[in-house]
C-alpha positions in Angstrom: 251.3 163.2 22.4 249.6 159.9 21.8 251.1 157.0 20.4 250.2 155.8 17.1 250.0 152.8 15.2 253.8 151.7 13.6 255.4 154.1 16.4 258.1 153.0 18.5 256.6 152.5 21.9 258.7 154.5 25.0 260.8 152.5 27.2 260.4 152.4 30.9 262.3 151.5 34.3 259.2 151.4 37.1 258.8 149.0 40.0 256.6 145.9 39.6 255.3 142.8 41.8 258.2 140.9 40.4 260.8 143.8 41.1 262.1 146.6 38.8 261.2 146.3 35.1 263.3 147.7 32.4 261.0 147.4 29.5 263.0 146.8 26.8 265.3 144.8 28.5 261.9 142.7 30.0 260.3 142.3 26.6 263.7 140.9 25.0 262.1 139.5 21.7 259.0 138.8 22.3 255.8 140.3 21.7 253.8 142.1 24.8 250.4 143.2 25.8 250.6 145.7 28.3 246.9 146.1 29.5 246.3 149.5 32.2 243.8 149.3 35.1 242.4 152.3 36.9 242.9 151.2 40.1 243.4 148.5 42.5 240.6 146.4 44.2 238.5 147.2 41.1 236.2 144.2 40.7 236.1 144.5 36.4 239.8 144.3 36.5 240.1 141.7 39.2 238.2 139.2 36.7 240.5 140.4 33.9 243.9 139.8 35.9 242.4 136.5 36.9 241.5 135.4 33.4 245.2 136.5 32.1 246.4 134.4 34.7 244.3 131.6 33.2 245.3 131.8 30.0 248.9 132.6 30.2 250.1 129.6 28.6 248.0 130.7 25.4 250.5 133.9 25.0 253.5 131.5 26.1 253.1 129.8 22.9 252.6 132.7 20.9 256.2 134.5 22.3 253.8 137.0 23.9 254.9 138.6 27.3 252.1 139.7 29.5 252.4 143.0 31.8 249.3 144.7 33.5 249.6 148.3 35.2 247.6 150.3 37.8 248.4 153.8 39.1 248.9 152.3 42.8 251.8 151.4 44.7 253.7 148.0 44.9 252.4 147.4 48.7 248.8 148.0 47.5 249.4 145.4 44.2 250.4 142.8 46.5 247.4 143.1 48.6 245.1 142.9 45.6 247.1 140.0 44.3 245.7 138.6 46.9 242.7 138.6 46.5 242.6 138.0 42.9 244.2 134.5 43.7 241.2 134.3 46.2 238.5 134.4 43.8 239.5 134.0 41.0 241.4 130.7 42.2 244.3 131.3 40.3 247.8 131.7 41.2 248.9 135.2 39.5 251.6 134.9 37.1 253.0 138.1 35.0 253.9 141.4 36.9 251.8 144.4 37.4 253.5 147.6 37.1 252.8 150.3 39.8 252.6 153.6 38.5 251.9 156.1 41.4 253.8 158.9 39.9 251.8 158.2 36.3 254.8 157.8 34.6 253.9 155.4 32.3 250.3 156.2 32.4 251.7 159.6 30.9 254.2 158.2 28.4 251.2 156.0 26.5 248.7 158.6 27.0 246.4 156.3 29.5 245.2 159.7 31.0 241.8 160.6 29.4 240.7 163.8 31.3 237.0 163.8 30.1 236.2 159.7 31.6 238.7 161.0 34.5 241.6 163.3 35.1 243.4 161.2 37.7 242.9 157.4 36.8 243.8 155.2 33.6 241.5 154.4 31.2 241.5 150.5 30.3 243.9 150.4 27.4 245.9 147.8 25.8 248.5 147.9 24.1 250.3 144.9 21.6 253.9 145.5 20.8 255.7 143.8 18.7 259.5 142.3 19.5 260.9 145.5 17.1 258.8 147.6 20.0 256.5 148.5 17.2 252.9 149.4 18.7 250.5 147.0 16.6 247.2 147.5 18.0 245.5 149.6 20.6 242.0 149.1 22.4 240.3 151.4 24.8 237.6 150.2 26.9 235.5 152.3 29.5 235.4 150.7 32.7 232.3 149.1 32.9 233.2 146.8 30.0 235.7 143.8 30.8 238.1 143.1 27.9 237.3 140.0 26.0 241.1 138.5 26.1 240.0 135.9 23.1 239.9 138.7 20.8 243.6 139.6 21.8 244.7 136.2 21.4 242.8 136.1 17.7 244.4 139.6 16.8 247.8 138.6 17.8 247.3 135.4 15.4 246.2 137.6 12.9 249.3 139.8 13.4 252.0 137.2 13.7 250.5 135.4 10.5 249.9 138.8 8.1 253.8 139.4 9.2 254.9 136.5 7.5 253.1 135.8 4.9 251.0 138.2 2.0 247.6 137.8 3.7 245.1 139.7 5.4 242.5 137.8 7.5 238.9 139.1 6.9 236.0 139.8 9.0 235.7 137.2 12.1 238.9 135.4 11.2 240.2 132.5 13.6 243.1 130.7 13.7 242.8 127.7 10.6 240.1 130.2 8.6 240.5 131.6 4.6 242.4 134.4 4.3 242.4 136.9 1.6 245.4 137.8 -0.7 247.0 141.4 -0.5 246.3 143.2 -3.4 249.8 144.2 -4.4 250.2 140.8 -5.7 249.1 140.2 -9.4 251.7 138.7 -11.0 250.6 135.0 -11.8 254.1 133.4 -11.4 254.1 134.9 -7.8 250.7 134.0 -6.9 251.5 130.4 -7.8 254.5 130.2 -5.8 253.4 132.2 -2.7 249.9 129.8 -2.4 250.5 126.7 -3.8 246.9 125.6 -2.2 245.5 127.9 -5.0 242.7 130.8 -4.5 239.2 131.9 -5.5 239.0 134.8 -6.9 235.5 136.7 -6.2 236.8 140.2 -7.6 240.5 141.2 -8.8 241.2 142.7 -5.5 239.1 140.2 -3.3 241.1 136.5 -3.8 240.6 133.7 -0.7 242.8 131.3 0.1 243.4 128.5 2.7 245.2 130.0 5.6 249.0 129.6 4.0 250.8 128.2 7.4 248.1 125.2 7.9 
């Protein structure tokens, strides 16, 4: 069954380039980005794995762990890591799960038969510290992922979890937000939004980012 937003993601224990990983234990109290690859030694994914290694400090400062997955085994992964490091000029600083038995791919519905009945689609799962699924992306094999967008979404999720706001179209860190429609009491508005807000419509109230 496909995972839906808000579902508790399933646990698993699987081999990786960093040794055996029990997902729940490995994730701990961190957010997680789990992203899958159709197979080792694929061109677009090679660039993606290099990019994530390059920007890993951005994930670290957001309390996010990154975990890649490919359906090949650990020995194959280790050969691929050499290619990634050689061509992308960066050390791989996070694990790649091995999934030759398709265990994790099946748990997370990464096999889409109409695309390919043996290889995983290129999925992204953003998982919060309570192990709840907060976002999914699914990309075709021909299009590289936009990791700036993935970081942007994490910023939005972490902000909106802690403040009574939502983020509008094309929002980026530091930009104006919108107040959630459920807050109507003037005193509560004054307390939660001391910087004030602009009411464009009763349901559309714009306020500076609360934590800035």
